[in-house]
Backbone as a ProteinNet text record, in pm:
[ID]
protein_1_A
[PRIMARY]
MVVEKLEIKQPKTKDLLKLLKKLDLDDVLIINEAFDENLYLSGRNAKNIDICDINSINPAGLMRRKKVLTCVDVLKLIEERIS
[TERTIARY]
-7385	-7380.1	-7264.1	-7228.1	-7111.9	-7117.6	-7017.9	-7048.9	-6886	-6880.7	-6760.7	-6661.4	-6679.2	-6588.4	-6659.8	-6591.9	-6641.1	-6558.6	-6586.8	-6525.3	-6589.3	-6575.8	-6604.4	-6533.1	-6550.2	-6457.2	-6406	-6517.8	-6517.4	-6568.5	-6530.6	-6576.1	-6694.3	-6814.2	-6953.7	-7042.3	-7097.7	-7201.1	-7326.7	-7350.3	-7461.1	-7438.6	-7321.6	-7270.6	-7307.7	-7247.2	-7239.8	-7407.8	-7481.7	-7600.3	-7671.9	-7662.8	-7706	-7669.9	-7556.1	-7494.3	-7585.4	-7575.6	-7635.6	-7823.1	-7860.6	-8010.7	-8035.1	-7914.5	-7939.5	-7913	-7836.9	-7859.9	-7925.9	-8024.7	-8127.3	-8084.8	-7952.2	-7918.7	-7901.2	-7971.3	-7983.4	-7903.1	-7910.5	-7839.2	-7708.7	-7602.7	-7499.9	-7375.5	-7280.8	-7143	-7096.5	-6976.9	-6903.9	-6790	-6742.9	-6580.5	-6498.6	-6390.7	-6293.8	-6169.2	-6090	-5945	-5858.3	-5864.5	-5784.5	-5854	-5778.6	-5834.4	-5850.4	-6001.3	-6008.6	-6075	-5980.7	-6018.3	-6157.9	-6191.3	-6315.2	-6425	-6398	-6514.2	-6530.9	-6419.4	-6451.4	-6525.8	-6482	-6535.7	-6674.1	-6690.9	-6872.4	-6937.2	-6902.2	-6965	-6962.4	-6910.3	-6853.5	-6995.6	-7059.7	-7179.2	-7314.4	-7307	-7419.8	-7474.9	-7586.4	-7675.9	-7688.4	-7672.2	-7682.7	-7584.8	-7463.2	-7349.5	-7215.8	-7164.9	-7021.6	-6942.1	-6804.2	-6700.9	-6615.8	-6532.4	-6399.7	-6320.7	-6212.4	-6117.4	-6112.9	-6054.8	-6034.2	-5993.1	-5891.3	-5813	-5904.2	-6009.5	-6078.1	-6203.5	-6240.2	-6331.6	-6358.9	-6472.8	-6500	-6636.3	-6674	-6821.7	-6912.3	-6860.7	-6957.1	-7015.2	-6917.5	-6919.7	-7014.4	-6989	-7091.7	-7210.5	-7238.4	-7383.9	-7435.5	-7404.6	-7431.1	-7533	-7494.3	-7560.5	-7643.7	-7770.8	-7863.7	-7769.2	-7694.1	-7628.8	-7505.1	-7416.2	-7257.6	-7265.1	-7160.7	-7143.4	-6971	-6936.2	-6815.2	-6773.2	-6647.9	-6635.2	-6566.2	-6575.1	-6538.1	-6375	-6287.8	-6157.3	-6149.7	-6211.5	-6221.7	-6268.7	-6359.6	-6425.9	-6344	-6267.3	-6178.7	-6042.4	-6016.3	-5916.6	-5981.4	-6113.2	-6151.8	-6197.1	-6213.1	-6231.5	-6081.3	-5988.3	-5825.7	-5800.5	-5831.9	-5828.2	-5863.4	-6020.4	-6069	-6075.4	-5993.2	-5977.4	-5856.7
8602	8607.7	8580.5	8674.3	8665.9	8611.4	8496.7	8463.2	8499.1	8451	8483.6	8404.7	8277.9	8156.9	8067.9	8021.4	7871.4	7760.7	7663.5	7561.1	7442.3	7344.4	7199.6	7104.6	7032	6999.9	6834.6	6767.7	6661.1	6635.3	6582.6	6552.2	6484.9	6566.1	6496.6	6578.1	6531.5	6635.4	6630.7	6566.1	6596.7	6698.1	6731.8	6848.4	6989.6	6974.7	7087.9	7128.1	7025.4	7031.6	7111.6	7072	7111	7258.3	7309.8	7440.9	7515.9	7488.2	7556.2	7589.6	7451.4	7476.5	7589.4	7588.6	7679.5	7809.3	7849.6	7958.8	7998.8	7901.7	7909.5	7911.3	7856.6	7834.6	7698.5	7734.5	7586.5	7582	7683	7704	7817.3	7767.5	7839	7812.9	7893.3	7906.8	7938.6	7835.4	7885.3	7906.1	8022.5	8078.4	8064.1	8015.3	7973.9	8028.7	8076.6	8159.9	8029.1	7938.2	7830.8	7697.3	7602.9	7464.9	7395	7369.4	7312	7171.6	7065.1	6935.1	6895.4	6910.2	6875.9	6930.9	7070.5	7167.7	7083.7	7059	7016	6873.7	6782.7	6651.3	6658.9	6782.8	6773.8	6799.7	6871.5	6958.9	6908.2	6798.2	6761.7	6684.1	6614.5	6518.9	6617.3	6715.8	6793.4	6851.9	6839.6	6902.7	7065.4	7139.3	7279.8	7365.3	7307.3	7335.3	7339.6	7490	7466.9	7531.6	7484.1	7527.1	7581.1	7674.7	7718.4	7814.6	7810.8	7913.4	8068.4	8132.1	8291.9	8305.3	8231.5	8239	8153.1	8114	8051.8	8109.8	8233.6	8326.2	8341.1	8335.6	8390.8	8422.1	8519	8566.4	8425	8367.8	8234.9	8171.2	8149.6	8059.7	8153.8	8299.8	8400.8	8362.8	8363.1	8371.4	8269.7	8127	7984.8	7989.5	8022.8	8010.9	8121.3	8104.3	8209.2	8295.5	8231	8298.2	8276.3	8335.7	8322.3	8328.7	8238.3	8232.8	8224.7	8329	8311.9	8380.4	8405.3	8451.7	8583.3	8655.6	8789.7	8801.1	8684.8	8728.5	8710.8	8643.1	8614.1	8750.6	8790.6	8915.9	9013.6	9049.8	9128.3	9139.8	8988.5	8973.7	9012.4	8980.2	8998.4	9155.5	9209	9353.2	9442.1	9356.1	9427.3	9378	9279.7	9242.3	9312.2	9368.1	9441.3	9591.6	9642.5	9799.7	9807.9
-2224.2	-2079.4	-2012	-1898.4	-1843.4	-1696	-1671.5	-1524.8	-1472.5	-1352.8	-1278.4	-1311.1	-1292.4	-1320.4	-1404.7	-1486.3	-1568.7	-1562.9	-1479.2	-1435.3	-1424.3	-1514.2	-1486.7	-1438.1	-1306.2	-1240.5	-1300.9	-1356.4	-1415.6	-1548.9	-1652.6	-1776	-1790.5	-1744.6	-1774.1	-1814.1	-1912.4	-1993.8	-1910.3	-1788.8	-1730.6	-1621.6	-1588.4	-1515.3	-1599.5	-1723.6	-1782.3	-1828.1	-1867.4	-1879.9	-1788.5	-1634.9	-1521.2	-1505.7	-1534.3	-1525.8	-1635.2	-1744.4	-1846.5	-1817.3	-1784.1	-1727.5	-1611.9	-1507.9	-1406.4	-1463.4	-1572.8	-1630.4	-1758.4	-1769.5	-1875.6	-2027.2	-2027.1	-2174.6	-2239.2	-2362.9	-2434.9	-2567.4	-2627.5	-2762.3	-2726.8	-2709	-2689.5	-2736.3	-2742.2	-2785.2	-2638.5	-2594.9	-2473.6	-2518.7	-2464.2	-2511.1	-2392.8	-2390.7	-2277.6	-2313.8	-2216.6	-2245.2	-2337.5	-2281.4	-2333.7	-2338.7	-2418.8	-2409.6	-2291	-2239	-2118.4	-2174.9	-2137.5	-2160	-2075.9	-1944.9	-1911.6	-1955.6	-2009.3	-2060.3	-2225.1	-2260.7	-2398.2	-2425	-2321	-2323.1	-2258.2	-2175.9	-2120.3	-2237.9	-2347	-2427	-2557.9	-2582.3	-2732.5	-2797.3	-2715.7	-2753.2	-2734.1	-2661.7	-2623.2	-2744.3	-2795.1	-2908	-2887.9	-2950.2	-2956.5	-2874.9	-2870.6	-2745.5	-2841.5	-2859.1	-2933.8	-2821	-2819.1	-2739	-2814.4	-2761.4	-2823.7	-2749.7	-2782.7	-2706.8	-2757.2	-2696.3	-2733.9	-2864.2	-2914.4	-3037.6	-3162.1	-3103.1	-3224.6	-3240.5	-3177.3	-3205.5	-3349	-3422.9	-3536.4	-3587.8	-3669.1	-3678.6	-3706.8	-3765.8	-3816.9	-3677.2	-3602.2	-3478	-3386.8	-3367.9	-3274.6	-3348.8	-3470.6	-3530.9	-3552.6	-3516.8	-3520.9	-3400.3	-3286.6	-3159.3	-3103.9	-3032.8	-2998.6	-2891.9	-2777.2	-2692.7	-2687.6	-2622.1	-2557.7	-2409.6	-2407.5	-2257	-2217.6	-2158	-2124.7	-1961	-1922	-1781.9	-1814.4	-1708.4	-1704.9	-1768.9	-1710.1	-1750.7	-1909	-1957.7	-2104.5	-2174.2	-2112	-2175.9	-2166.5	-2085.1	-2067.2	-2173.6	-2210.5	-2325	-2435.1	-2460.6	-2581.7	-2608.1	-2517.7	-2521.3	-2555.5	-2510.7	-2530.3	-2688.3	-2732.9	-2880.1	-2966.9	-2937.8	-3054.9	-3032.7	-2943.7	-2892.4	-2958.6
[MASK]
+++++++++++++++++++++++++++++++++++++++++++++++++++++++++++++++++++++++++++++++++++

């Protein structure tokens, strides 16, 4: 799933879970452009959620979760790297 912007303003798991519920995601890998402390702190204790930056993407991580969540800018960077 691709969203316009992925931003967590405060490091609260409840806020991240609310966002994921709104998007109907529960077993997800979240890919961000760079390390985002608020996103990391929000998701580190959540079950079935992995978070990585664009430099840490690997096939095993992609296969571990049912869905992937990222934003448009990150998707463009991924496309550039694999083309």
